[in-house]
C-alpha positions in Angstrom: -6.3 25.0 -5.0 -5.4 22.2 -6.7 -5.9 18.8 -5.3 -2.5 17.0 -6.8 -0.2 19.1 -9.3 1.9 17.2 -11.3 5.6 18.9 -11.4 8.0 17.9 -14.0 11.7 19.3 -12.9 14.1 20.5 -14.9 16.8 20.6 -12.5 20.0 19.3 -13.5 18.8 18.6 -17.2 20.6 20.0 -20.3 18.4 21.2 -23.3 20.7 18.9 -25.4 19.3 15.8 -23.7 16.1 17.2 -23.1 15.9 17.7 -27.4 16.9 14.3 -28.1 14.6 12.5 -30.2 12.7 9.2 -29.8 10.3 8.7 -32.6 8.9 12.0 -33.3 8.8 13.8 -30.3 11.7 15.1 -27.9 12.3 13.6 -24.3 10.8 16.3 -22.8 7.5 16.4 -25.1 6.9 12.4 -24.3 7.6 13.4 -20.5 5.2 15.9 -20.4 2.4 14.2 -23.0 2.7 11.1 -21.0 2.2 12.7 -17.8 -0.6 14.9 -19.1 -2.9 11.6 -19.5 -2.9 11.0 -15.8 -6.5 11.3 -15.3 -6.0 11.9 -11.5 -4.2 15.0 -11.5 -5.8 18.5 -11.7 -2.7 20.3 -13.1 0.7 19.8 -15.1 3.8 22.6 -14.4 6.6 22.2 -16.0 9.3 23.7 -13.4 12.4 25.2 -14.6 14.8 27.6 -13.8 15.6 31.4 -15.2 19.3 31.0 -16.2 20.3 30.6 -20.0 20.1 26.7 -20.0 16.7 26.8 -18.7 15.6 29.3 -20.9 17.0 27.2 -24.2 14.6 24.2 -22.6 11.6 26.5 -23.3 11.4 26.0 -27.1 10.9 22.4 -26.3 7.7 22.5 -24.7 4.4 22.7 -26.0 2.2 25.9 -25.7 -0.9 23.7 -23.6 1.9 23.2 -20.8 2.6 25.7 -18.3 5.7 26.6 -17.0 7.0 28.2 -13.9 10.6 29.5 -14.2 12.2 30.0 -10.7 15.6 31.3 -9.8 16.0 29.6 -6.4 19.3 27.5 -6.8 17.4 24.0 -5.5 14.6 21.9 -5.6 13.0 23.2 -2.6 12.9 26.4 -3.0 12.0 26.0 -6.4 8.8 23.8 -5.0 8.3 26.1 -2.0 7.7 29.6 -5.2 6.3 27.0 -7.0 3.8 26.2 -4.4 2.9 29.8 -3.5 2.2 30.5 -7.2 -0.2 27.6 -7.8 -1.3 26.4 -4.5 -2.2 22.6 -4.2 -2.2 20.2 -1.7 -0.1 17.6 -3.0 2.2 16.9 -5.8 3.5 14.4 -8.1 7.5 15.2 -8.9 8.7 14.0 -12.1 12.1 14.4 -13.3 12.6 15.5 -16.8 14.8 12.8 -18.4 12.3 9.8 -17.7 10.4 9.4 -20.8 8.4 6.5 -20.4 7.0 7.7 -17.2 3.2 5.8 -17.0 0.4 7.8 -16.6 -1.4 4.8 -15.0 1.2 4.2 -11.9 1.3 7.8 -11.4 -3.0 7.5 -11.5 -2.6 4.6 -8.5 -0.6 7.3 -6.5 -3.0 10.0 -6.5 -5.7 7.2 -5.8 -3.9 5.7 -2.8 -3.6 9.2 -1.2 -7.2 9.8 -1.4 -7.7 6.6 0.3 -4.9 7.8 3.0 -5.2 10.9 3.9 -2.8 10.8 6.6 0.1 9.9 4.2 3.0 12.1 3.6 4.7 10.5 0.6 3.8 8.0 -1.4 5.8 6.0 -4.0 6.6 2.3 -5.4 8.7 -0.8 -3.9 11.3 -3.0 -5.7 11.0 -6.9 -5.5 12.8 -6.5 -2.4 10.4 -4.6 -0.3 12.8 -1.2 -0.6 11.7 2.0 -2.1 12.2 2.5 -5.7 14.0 5.9 -7.2 11.7 7.3 -9.7 14.9 9.4 -10.9 16.4 6.0 -11.7 14.0 3.7 -12.6 11.9 6.3 -14.8 8.6 4.8 -14.7 6.5 6.9 -11.9 6.6 9.9 -10.1 6.1 10.5 -6.1 3.6 12.1 -4.7 4.4 14.2 -1.7 2.0 16.3 0.9 2.9 20.1 -0.1 3.0 20.8 3.5 5.2 18.4 4.4 7.7 20.3 1.4 7.0 23.5 2.8 8.4 22.3 6.3 11.3 21.2 4.6 12.2 24.1 2.9 11.9 25.6 6.1 14.0 23.3 8.2 16.6 22.1 5.7 19.8 24.0 5.4 22.5 21.7 3.7 22.7 22.0 -0.2 22.7 18.1 -0.6 19.4 17.9 1.3 17.6 20.9 -0.4 18.7 19.4 -3.7 17.5 16.1 -2.7 14.7 16.5 -0.4 12.8 13.1 -0.8 16.5 11.1 0.1 16.0 13.4 3.4 12.5 12.4 4.1 12.7 8.4 3.4 16.3 8.8 5.7 14.0 10.0 8.2 11.2 7.6 7.8 10.0 7.7 11.8 8.7 11.3 11.4 6.9 11.2 8.3 4.2 8.7 7.3 5.4 6.7 4.3 3.2 4.4 1.8 5.3 2.0 -0.5 3.2 0.3 -3.0 3.7 -3.0 -4.7 3.7 -3.3 -8.4 1.6 -6.0 -10.0 4.7 -7.2 -11.5 7.6 -7.2 -9.2 11.1 -5.3 -10.3 14.4 -5.5 -9.2 15.9 -2.2 -8.9 19.3 -2.5 -9.4 18.3 -3.9 -12.8 15.9 -1.2 -14.4 17.1 2.4 -15.5 15.0 3.8 -17.7 16.2 7.5 -17.1 18.2 9.6 -19.7 22.0 10.1 -18.2 24.7 8.2 -19.9 24.7 7.5 -23.8 23.8 3.9 -22.7 20.6 4.7 -21.7 20.1 6.6 -24.8 20.4 3.4 -26.8 18.4 1.5 -24.3 15.3 3.6 -24.6 15.7 3.6 -28.5 15.6 -0.1 -28.1 12.6 -0.2 -26.1 10.9 2.2 -28.3 11.8 0.2 -31.6 10.6 -3.2 -30.2 7.3 -1.7 -28.8 6.6 1.2 -31.1 4.7 4.3 -29.5 1.4 2.5 -28.3 2.3 -0.1 -25.9 5.0 1.7 -23.9 3.4 1.1 -20.6 5.1 0.1 -17.6 3.9 -3.5 -17.9 5.0 -4.4 -21.8 8.5 -2.8 -20.7 9.5 -4.8 -18.1 7.9 -8.3 -19.9 10.2 -7.3 -22.7 13.1 -6.7 -20.2 12.9 -9.8 -18.5 13.9 -11.6 -22.0 16.7 -9.5 -22.4 19.6 -10.0 -19.6 22.1 -8.2 -21.7 20.2 -5.1 -21.3 19.7 -5.6 -17.8 23.1 -6.3 -16.8 23.9 -3.2 -18.8 21.7 -1.1 -16.4 22.8 -2.8 -13.4 26.5 -1.8 -14.3 25.2 2.4 -15.3 23.1 2.1 -11.7 26.2 1.2 -10.0 28.1 3.9 -11.9 25.7 6.4 -11.0 25.6 5.5 -7.5 29.6 5.4 -7.3 29.5 8.7 -9.3 26.7 10.7 -6.5 29.0 9.1 -4.0 31.8 11.0 -5.2 30.5 13.8 -5.5 31.1 17.0 -3.3 27.9 18.6 -1.8 
């Protein structure tokens, strides 16, 4: 059994997006390579589907990275199947479209979990003390106890909850033991967006890479760079609002 398994999920990500290149590597390579540098993870696996879109993504995966394909339609179902195949006490979930995920921030999640065994969920908070969304911020994952994921799989039936189980967990903070960590340099969640969803996101990621190069893409350098780029922060805030409106308008 693993203690902590790093899980990169491709759910909702398309081949065209994950194949776009930042520097000399596709986006998916960046995510997997950076997460493989985390010292506190016992294993790393790409969690994907069995449809044609998912199968096309497999050509982007380095040969030394494990892949677990699941035919289940939602994230909870796929995680349940994965944990039956690769038992682990906990997972760190990372979206496949966040190429600047920082292994040091991932390691801190696992270290905190070891020091606070009562926790069910660990992530980071922004300057306002609220949980940061890893899918939007794109700098870290979220640590979740495997037993909690199994219970959620058995309990949740609504498709929205099954696709976004962490949102459900955070909305029921009285039931679960949550721990939010403070970044040494506070960030304003509404002005930070390092995922690759829209065309403008791609432009921002490319601009950051060109400014910092491949060797300074840690979270501290990225945040410091953005502090001096108010126009990019303004655009990121607009994209975050656009995505929030789009999500609210989407049916379950």
